[in-house]
All heavy atoms as an XYZ file, in Angstrom:
615
protein
N       0.839     -1.160     -0.015
C      -0.004      0.001     -0.015
C       0.911      1.215      0.024
O       1.876      1.263      0.741
C      -0.894     -0.016      1.223
C      -1.817      1.162      1.293
S      -3.178      0.958      2.431
C      -2.430      1.232      3.999
N       0.586      2.174     -0.822
C       1.381      3.418     -0.902
C       0.580      4.557     -0.303
O      -0.549      4.820     -0.639
C       1.669      3.724     -2.359
C       2.606      4.927     -2.501
C       3.172      4.984     -3.821
N       4.030      3.806     -3.955
C       5.071      3.764     -4.738
N       5.419      4.816     -5.463
N       5.810      2.684     -4.839
N       1.247      5.247      0.612
C       0.645      6.419      1.270
C       1.372      7.643      0.784
O       2.595      7.667      0.674
C       0.837      6.298      2.817
C       0.222      5.029      3.371
C       0.203      7.537      3.525
C      -1.249      4.920      3.296
N       0.599      8.704      0.484
C       1.181      9.971      0.046
C       0.856     11.049      1.068
O      -0.254     11.042      1.630
C       0.599     10.393     -1.305
O       0.942      9.455     -2.289
N       1.772     11.958      1.252
C       1.539     13.094      2.108
C       0.544     14.006      1.444
O       0.650     14.320      0.249
C       2.894     13.854      2.308
S       2.743     15.423      3.197
N      -0.433     14.484      2.187
C      -1.443     15.350      1.591
C      -0.968     16.796      1.455
O      -1.651     17.644      0.861
C      -2.775     15.284      2.341
C      -2.747     15.905      3.721
O      -1.672     15.905      4.349
O      -3.772     16.431      4.141
N       0.213     17.142      2.008
C       0.760     18.470      1.880
C       1.658     18.627      0.650
O       1.492     19.533     -0.104
C       1.553     18.851      3.135
C       0.778     18.858      4.422
C      -0.259     19.935      4.402
N      -0.834     20.130      5.727
C      -1.979     19.552      6.125
N      -2.643     18.743      5.354
N      -2.431     19.795      7.334
N       2.595     17.659      0.487
C       3.585     17.800     -0.589
C       3.491     16.673     -1.657
O       4.201     16.723     -2.642
C       4.971     17.896     -0.037
S       5.594     16.328      0.638
N       2.644     15.698     -1.437
C       2.423     14.574     -2.334
C       3.602     13.602     -2.374
O       3.634     12.710     -3.247
C       2.042     14.997     -3.732
C       0.850     15.947     -3.825
C      -0.263     15.556     -2.980
N      -1.336     14.812     -3.610
C      -2.271     14.227     -2.945
N      -2.295     14.308     -1.640
N      -3.223     13.567     -3.537
N       4.586     13.756     -1.525
C       5.725     12.796     -1.475
C       5.230     11.512     -0.822
O       4.194     11.452     -0.178
C       6.853     13.385     -0.648
O       7.373     14.488     -1.294
N       6.057     10.472     -0.930
C       5.769      9.240     -0.237
C       5.805      9.470      1.273
O       6.568     10.279      1.742
C       6.814      8.190     -0.566
C       6.722      7.565     -1.916
C       7.779      6.445     -1.996
C       8.072      6.075     -3.430
N       9.130      5.076     -3.478
N       4.941      8.719      1.927
C       4.953      8.724      3.393
C       5.100      7.314      3.856
O       4.762      6.386      3.154
C       3.646      9.350      3.932
N       5.661      7.121      5.024
C       5.803      5.771      5.586
C       4.868      5.618      6.765
O       4.560      6.596      7.462
C       7.237      5.504      5.941
C       7.779      6.221      7.119
C       9.206      5.787      7.513
N       9.644      6.544      8.631
C       9.359      6.236      9.905
N       8.622      5.210     10.174
N       9.789      7.019     10.874
N       4.404      4.387      6.950
C       3.578      4.100      8.126
C       4.521      3.758      9.274
O       5.253      2.731      9.163
C       2.615      2.912      7.799
C       1.736      3.263      6.603
C       1.804      2.518      9.039
C       0.940      2.081      6.043
N       4.509      4.587     10.281
C       5.381      4.356     11.411
C       4.844      3.294     12.353
O       5.542      2.357     12.751
C       5.619      5.669     12.173
N       3.566      3.391     12.682
C       2.885      2.414     13.543
C       1.453      2.344     13.149
O       0.913      3.192     12.479
C       2.988      2.794     15.020
O       2.384      4.036     15.248
C       4.407      2.807     15.538
N       0.780      1.258     13.621
C      -0.655      1.118     13.401
C      -1.308      0.780     14.744
O      -0.627      0.217     15.647
C      -0.986      0.016     12.376
O      -0.607     -1.237     12.934
C      -0.296      0.267     11.065
N      -2.559      1.102     14.868
C      -3.308      0.741     16.044
C      -4.695      0.225     15.630
O      -5.403      0.920     14.885
C      -3.476      1.949     16.972
C      -3.982      1.519     18.367
C      -3.947      2.684     19.314
N      -5.336      3.062     19.493
C      -5.796      4.277     19.696
N      -4.950      5.286     19.736
N      -7.070      4.483     19.890
N      -5.030     -0.992     16.077
C      -6.348     -1.562     15.730
C      -7.391     -0.936     16.604
O      -7.307     -0.966     17.842
C      -6.323     -3.062     15.932
C      -7.619     -3.719     15.494
C      -7.571     -5.225     15.593
O      -6.973     -5.873     14.725
O      -8.159     -5.739     16.585
N      -8.399     -0.345     15.974
C      -9.541      0.252     16.697
C     -10.634     -0.845     16.826
O     -11.147     -1.067     17.884
C     -10.085      1.482     15.964
C      -8.936      2.491     15.734
C     -11.229      2.095     16.714
C      -8.221      2.988     16.939
N     -10.944     -1.449     15.714
C     -11.844     -2.610     15.684
C     -11.229     -3.563     14.653
O     -10.286     -3.189     13.939
C     -13.288     -2.215     15.166
O     -13.246     -1.863     13.805
C     -13.876     -1.059     15.976
N     -11.741     -4.808     14.521
C     -11.206     -5.686     13.492
C     -11.316     -5.164     12.076
O     -10.587     -5.599     11.189
C     -12.036     -6.970     13.659
C     -12.439     -6.939     15.090
C     -12.710     -5.474     15.429
N     -12.158     -4.183     11.857
C     -12.312     -3.621     10.516
C     -11.818     -2.187     10.383
O     -12.018     -1.544      9.366
C     -13.805     -3.640     10.139
C     -14.309     -5.077      9.959
C     -15.755     -5.085      9.620
N     -16.191     -6.444      9.282
C     -16.916     -6.792      8.251
N     -17.386     -5.854      7.480
N     -17.250     -8.028      8.037
N     -11.186     -1.649     11.405
C     -10.683     -0.298     11.358
C      -9.336     -0.175     12.058
O      -9.180     -0.663     13.187
C     -11.689      0.665     12.083
C     -11.274      2.121     12.157
C     -11.127      2.792     10.840
C     -12.286      2.896     13.059
N      -8.385      0.445     11.392
C      -7.062      0.668     11.941
C      -6.687      2.107     11.813
O      -7.025      2.741     10.823
C      -6.018     -0.212     11.260
C      -6.204     -1.708     11.481
C      -5.047     -2.486     10.959
N      -3.887     -2.423     11.825
C      -3.713     -3.158     12.917
N      -4.624     -4.032     13.272
N      -2.646     -3.075     13.631
N      -5.908      2.655     12.767
C      -5.317      3.959     12.640
C      -3.875      3.766     12.162
O      -3.155      2.947     12.737
C      -5.285      4.691     13.981
C      -6.553      5.382     14.327
C      -6.372      6.279     15.529
C      -7.645      7.004     15.841
N      -7.443      7.926     16.946
N      -3.511      4.476     11.091
C      -2.136      4.437     10.585
C      -1.472      5.718     10.954
O      -1.899      6.803     10.551
C      -2.130      4.255      9.066
C      -3.010      3.146      8.480
C      -2.934      3.185      6.942
C      -2.571      1.806      8.999
N      -0.385      5.651     11.698
C       0.411      6.838     12.031
C       1.505      6.962     11.035
O       2.376      6.084     10.906
C       0.963      6.717     13.484
C      -0.177      6.707     14.479
C      -0.861      5.546     14.823
C      -0.524      7.887     15.143
C      -1.873      5.563     15.741
C      -1.548      7.940     16.078
C      -2.221      6.751     16.368
O      -3.222      6.784     17.282
N       1.458      8.055     10.226
C       2.324      8.172      9.080
C       3.248      9.378      9.186
O       2.979     10.349      9.884
C       1.462      8.367      7.821
S       0.229      7.076      7.594
N       4.375      9.300      8.423
C       5.354     10.404      8.394
C       5.801     10.571      6.961
O       6.162      9.629      6.294
C       6.532     10.082      9.310
N       5.800     11.825      6.489
C       6.261     12.156      5.169
C       7.774     11.878      5.088
O       8.524     12.207      6.014
C       5.971     13.633      4.869
S       6.467     14.124      3.206
N       8.203     11.355      3.929
C       9.644     11.060      3.768
C      10.408     12.253      3.221
O      11.635     12.249      3.142
C       9.861      9.838      2.857
O       9.252     10.144      1.590
C       9.260      8.575      3.455
N       9.693     13.329      2.795
C      10.322     14.524      2.300
C      10.808     15.334      3.492
O      10.029     15.870      4.285
C       9.287     15.319      1.450
C       9.849     16.636      0.946
O      10.929     17.089      1.307
N       9.073     17.297      0.081
N      12.146     15.429      3.652
C      12.722     16.106      4.816
C      12.355     17.626      4.877
O      12.303     18.198      5.961
C      14.244     15.918      4.904
C      14.581     14.483      5.151
C      14.936     16.455      3.701
N      12.087     18.213      3.748
C      11.656     19.630      3.745
C      10.248     19.782      4.232
O       9.856     20.870      4.699
C      11.847     20.210      2.353
C      13.284     20.311      1.909
C      13.410     20.904      0.524
O      12.399     21.336     -0.058
O      14.551     20.853      0.020
N       9.442     18.743      4.150
C       8.051     18.790      4.608
C       7.956     18.337      6.053
O       7.522     19.144      6.932
C       7.172     17.934      3.721
S       5.446     17.840      4.177
N       8.250     17.117      6.333
C       8.237     16.599      7.712
C       6.867     16.406      8.329
O       6.747     16.197      9.537
N       5.810     16.446      7.491
C       4.457     16.297      7.985
C       4.262     14.907      8.622
O       4.628     13.919      8.084
C       3.508     16.508      6.821
C       2.058     16.505      7.166
N       1.137     15.915      6.379
C       1.387     17.044      8.199
C      -0.088     16.079      6.884
N       0.071     16.733      8.026
N       3.643     14.856      9.779
C       3.184     13.603     10.371
C       1.673     13.680     10.496
O       1.122     14.749     10.773
C       3.848     13.320     11.753
O       3.538     14.417     12.622
C       5.334     13.185     11.619
N       1.034     12.531     10.284
C      -0.428     12.538     10.246
C      -0.988     11.161     10.549
O      -0.263     10.160     10.534
C      -0.940     13.047      8.890
C      -0.360     12.303      7.710
C      -1.019     11.260      7.091
C       0.887     12.659      7.198
C      -0.506     10.585      6.023
C       1.437     11.996      6.096
C       0.735     10.946      5.506
N      -2.256     11.089     10.769
C      -2.983      9.832     11.021
C      -3.961      9.615      9.929
O      -4.697     10.537      9.522
C      -3.711      9.887     12.388
C      -4.517      8.621     12.642
C      -2.734     10.070     13.520
N      -4.016      8.405      9.428
C      -5.012      8.002      8.426
C      -5.825      6.834      9.016
O      -5.301      6.117      9.875
C      -4.357      7.554      7.102
C      -3.616      8.664      6.380
S      -2.984      8.140      4.807
C      -4.506      8.197      3.838
N      -6.999      6.661      8.515
C      -7.828      5.521      8.906
C      -7.916      4.530      7.733
O      -8.220      4.939      6.648
C      -9.238      5.970      9.296
C      -9.221      6.791     10.513
N      -9.448      8.133     10.535
C      -8.991      6.461     11.820
C      -9.385      8.593     11.745
N      -9.084      7.596     12.576
N      -7.671      3.265      8.021
C      -7.845      2.217      7.047
C      -9.017      1.379      7.480
O      -9.036      0.814      8.571
C      -6.593      1.331      6.998
C      -6.584      0.159      6.037
C      -6.755      0.601      4.608
C      -5.347     -0.690      6.251
N     -10.061      1.350      6.628
C     -11.329      0.730      7.034
C     -11.739     -0.285      5.983
O     -11.617     -0.073      4.787
C     -12.410      1.805      7.118
C     -13.740      1.250      7.517
C     -14.826      2.367      7.594
O     -14.624      3.421      7.054
O     -15.840      2.102      8.261
N     -12.193     -1.442      6.464
C     -12.783     -2.444      5.565
C     -14.050     -1.866      4.974
O     -14.864     -1.270      5.677
C     -13.138     -3.693      6.383
C     -13.852     -4.752      5.603
C     -13.159     -5.654      4.833
C     -15.229     -4.824      5.642
C     -13.843     -6.648      4.106
C     -15.933     -5.785      4.923
C     -15.196     -6.694      4.184
N     -14.199     -2.009      3.637
C     -15.364     -1.468      2.950
C     -16.486     -2.505      2.843
O     -17.486     -2.429      3.609
N     -16.357     -3.447      1.962
C     -17.365     -4.478      1.767
C     -16.751     -5.659      1.034
O     -15.730     -5.521      0.386
C     -18.585     -3.926      1.074
C     -18.291     -3.425     -0.321
N     -17.796     -2.171     -0.593
C     -18.394     -4.013     -1.547
C     -17.635     -2.006     -1.872
N     -17.978     -3.124     -2.491
N     -17.433     -6.774      1.072
C     -17.005     -7.972      0.429
C     -17.424     -7.950     -1.037
O     -18.556     -7.612     -1.349
C     -17.597     -9.210      1.119
O     -17.126     -9.240      2.453
C     -17.218    -10.509      0.419
N     -16.510     -8.346     -1.899
C     -16.816     -8.486     -3.340
C     -17.103     -9.951     -3.645
O     -18.055    -10.240     -4.350
C     -15.646     -7.956     -4.207
C     -15.449     -6.480     -3.941
C     -15.857     -8.300     -5.679
C     -14.197     -5.892     -4.553
N     -16.309    -10.830     -3.111
C     -16.489    -12.263     -3.277
C     -16.364    -12.922     -1.922
O     -15.334    -12.726     -1.261
C     -15.411    -12.807     -4.241
O     -15.522    -14.200     -4.367
N     -17.404    -13.622     -1.481
C     -17.340    -14.196     -0.093
C     -16.242    -15.228      0.041
O     -15.845    -15.871     -0.890
C     -18.704    -14.788      0.081
C     -19.265    -14.968     -1.283
C     -18.615    -13.961     -2.148
N     -15.760    -15.343      1.240
C     -14.723    -16.321      1.601
C     -15.278    -17.749      1.551
O     -16.383    -17.980      2.051
C     -14.192    -16.019      3.000
O     -13.368    -17.039      3.448
N     -14.463    -18.652      1.061
C     -14.848    -20.063      1.103
C     -14.930    -20.559      2.506
O     -15.585    -21.572      2.811
C     -13.866    -20.897      0.302
N     -14.265    -19.874      3.462
C     -14.292    -20.272      4.871
C     -15.694    -20.126      5.438
O     -15.972    -20.698      6.479
C     -13.287    -19.472      5.667
C     -11.826    -19.651      5.268
C     -10.937    -18.724      6.087
C     -11.426    -21.134      5.452
N     -16.555    -19.359      4.783
C     -17.928    -19.152      5.285
C     -18.829    -20.325      4.886
O     -19.932    -20.427      5.386
C     -18.522    -17.872      4.740
C     -17.817    -16.646      5.308
O     -17.219    -16.743      6.387
O     -17.870    -15.574      4.650
N     -18.345    -21.218      4.026
C     -19.149    -22.355      3.564
C     -19.107    -23.470      4.644
O     -18.149    -23.556      5.401
C     -18.589    -22.958      2.271
C     -18.646    -22.060      1.036
C     -17.838    -22.643     -0.100
C     -20.103    -21.801      0.653
N     -20.133    -24.331      4.666
C     -20.092    -25.453      5.583
C     -18.886    -26.372      5.259
O     -18.466    -26.471      4.135
C     -21.406    -26.171      5.334
C     -22.290    -25.183      4.682
C     -21.389    -24.249      3.927
N     -18.387    -27.003      6.312
C     -17.211    -27.884      6.123
C     -17.411    -28.976      5.051
O     -16.529    -29.225      4.270
C     -16.835    -28.551      7.467
C     -15.613    -29.424      7.394
C     -14.314    -28.719      6.933
O     -14.165    -27.523      7.216
O     -13.505    -29.384      6.316
N     -18.617    -29.555      5.006
C     -18.869    -30.584      4.013
C     -18.753    -30.056      2.570
O     -18.226    -30.698      1.674
C     -20.288    -31.201      4.214
N     -19.188    -28.813      2.394
C     -19.059    -28.201      1.062
C     -17.621    -27.917      0.727
O     -17.183    -28.156     -0.397
C     -19.894    -26.885      0.993
O     -21.250    -27.191      1.356
C     -19.855    -26.272     -0.366
N     -16.867    -27.443      1.727
C     -15.440    -27.165      1.442
C     -14.704    -28.459      1.150
O     -13.843    -28.467      0.244
C     -14.823    -26.483      2.676
C     -15.234    -25.007      2.759
C     -14.479    -24.251      3.786
N     -15.034    -24.541      5.107
C     -14.351    -24.498      6.220
N     -13.087    -24.178      6.237
N     -14.920    -24.728      7.361
N     -15.035    -29.579      1.815
C     -14.388    -30.854      1.495
C     -14.733    -31.276      0.089
O     -13.855    -31.740     -0.657
C     -14.857    -31.913      2.493
C     -14.182    -31.862      3.817
C     -14.661    -32.970      4.734
O     -14.999    -34.057      4.223
O     -14.645    -32.730      5.971
N     -15.968    -31.086     -0.337
C     -16.353    -31.487     -1.703
C     -15.618    -30.616     -2.716
O     -15.165    -31.123     -3.758
C     -17.861    -31.288     -1.878
N     -15.388    -29.346     -2.431
C     -14.642    -28.472     -3.326
C     -13.187    -28.916     -3.430
O     -12.562    -28.849     -4.482
C     -14.730    -27.015     -2.864
C     -16.087    -26.327     -3.040
C     -16.071    -24.967     -2.383
C     -16.454    -26.218     -4.488
N     -12.593    -29.317     -2.322
C     -11.194    -29.790     -2.298
C     -11.046    -31.051     -3.170
O      -9.997    -31.256     -3.735
C     -10.725    -30.064     -0.875
C     -10.370    -28.820     -0.116
C      -9.622    -29.147      1.145
N     -10.473    -29.702      2.190
C     -11.096    -29.005      3.106
N     -10.969    -27.707      3.143
N     -11.862    -29.579      4.003
N     -12.091    -31.862     -3.198
C     -12.018    -33.120     -3.960
C     -12.233    -32.933     -5.454
O     -12.098    -33.864     -6.246
C     -13.041    -34.147     -3.412
C     -12.716    -34.530     -1.980
O     -11.543    -34.389     -1.590
O     -13.634    -35.007     -1.299
N     -12.629    -31.754     -5.870
C     -12.943    -31.491     -7.296
C     -11.693    -31.518     -8.135
O     -10.606    -31.077     -7.740
C     -13.571    -30.131     -7.486
S     -15.225    -30.042     -6.867
N     -11.854    -32.070     -9.348
C     -10.718    -32.120    -10.272
C     -10.603    -30.847    -11.090
O      -9.560    -30.529    -11.638
C     -10.887    -33.308    -11.207
N     -11.696    -30.064    -11.174
C     -11.646    -28.848    -12.023
C     -12.471    -27.760    -11.391
O     -13.390    -28.010    -10.583
C     -12.187    -29.178    -13.391
O     -13.618    -29.380    -13.342
N     -12.214    -26.524    -11.806
C     -13.012    -25.406    -11.336
C     -14.492    -25.525    -11.762
O     -15.391    -25.066    -11.057
C     -12.361    -24.188    -11.962
C     -10.946    -24.580    -12.215
C     -11.033    -26.057    -12.498
N     -14.711    -26.122    -12.939
C     -16.092    -26.330    -13.404
C     -16.892    -27.204    -12.447
O     -18.078    -26.942    -12.190
C     -16.071    -26.866    -14.797
N     -16.231    -28.272    -11.954
C     -16.943    -29.118    -10.987
C     -17.192    -28.373     -9.684
O     -18.261    -28.544     -9.099
C     -16.056    -30.358    -10.690
C     -16.048    -31.342    -11.831
C     -15.118    -32.486    -11.526
O     -14.055    -32.333    -10.916
N     -15.481    -33.682    -11.969
N     -16.283    -27.541     -9.270
C     -16.504    -26.731     -8.059
C     -17.669    -25.805     -8.256
O     -18.490    -25.636     -7.314
C     -15.242    -25.952     -7.727
N     -17.784    -25.206     -9.423
C     -18.930    -24.323     -9.686
C     -20.216    -25.024     -9.601
O     -21.237    -24.520     -9.128
C     -18.756    -23.642    -11.077
C     -17.780    -22.495    -11.105
C     -18.297    -21.291    -10.344
O     -19.313    -21.308     -9.682
N     -17.522    -20.224    -10.400
N     -20.288    -26.294    -10.088
C     -21.497    -27.097    -10.002
C     -21.906    -27.351     -8.566
O     -23.067    -27.259     -8.256
C     -21.313    -28.426    -10.776
C     -21.298    -28.350    -12.259
C     -20.961    -29.702    -12.873
C     -22.647    -27.873    -12.787
N     -20.915    -27.594     -7.730
C     -21.245    -27.816     -6.291
C     -21.798    -26.555     -5.664
O     -22.813    -26.589     -4.963
C     -19.978    -28.266     -5.551
C     -19.588    -29.682     -6.008
C     -20.203    -28.256     -4.032
C     -18.246    -30.152     -5.511
N     -21.196    -25.384     -6.003
C     -21.659    -24.141     -5.394
C     -23.028    -23.757     -5.949
O     -23.810    -23.137     -5.238
C     -20.667    -23.007     -5.720
C     -19.306    -23.167     -4.969
C     -18.346    -22.131     -5.492
C     -19.526    -23.068     -3.489
N     -23.341    -24.109     -7.185
C     -24.651    -23.732     -7.764
C     -25.775    -24.623     -7.215
O     -26.901    -24.224     -7.195
C     -24.573    -23.897     -9.284
N     -25.422    -25.816     -6.745
C     -26.440    -26.730     -6.266
C     -26.784    -26.488     -4.898
O     -27.654    -26.363     -4.228
């Protein structure tokens, strides 16, 4: 992940992070431009799921997917 300073647009580095919740972190950042020297906090937040995790499937379904020889067979299991 690349962070930019909002003052001079130079690269910034993440010095430390702090977990607020499992879906929200505070990033404590510092600009790498010595003439700027800006330090700031950014929030990194989980937005939403695009494709659900296979870990959310029942164990029997996951076992059946592991036994599949092809992605097409896995799709048939998920569609059923």
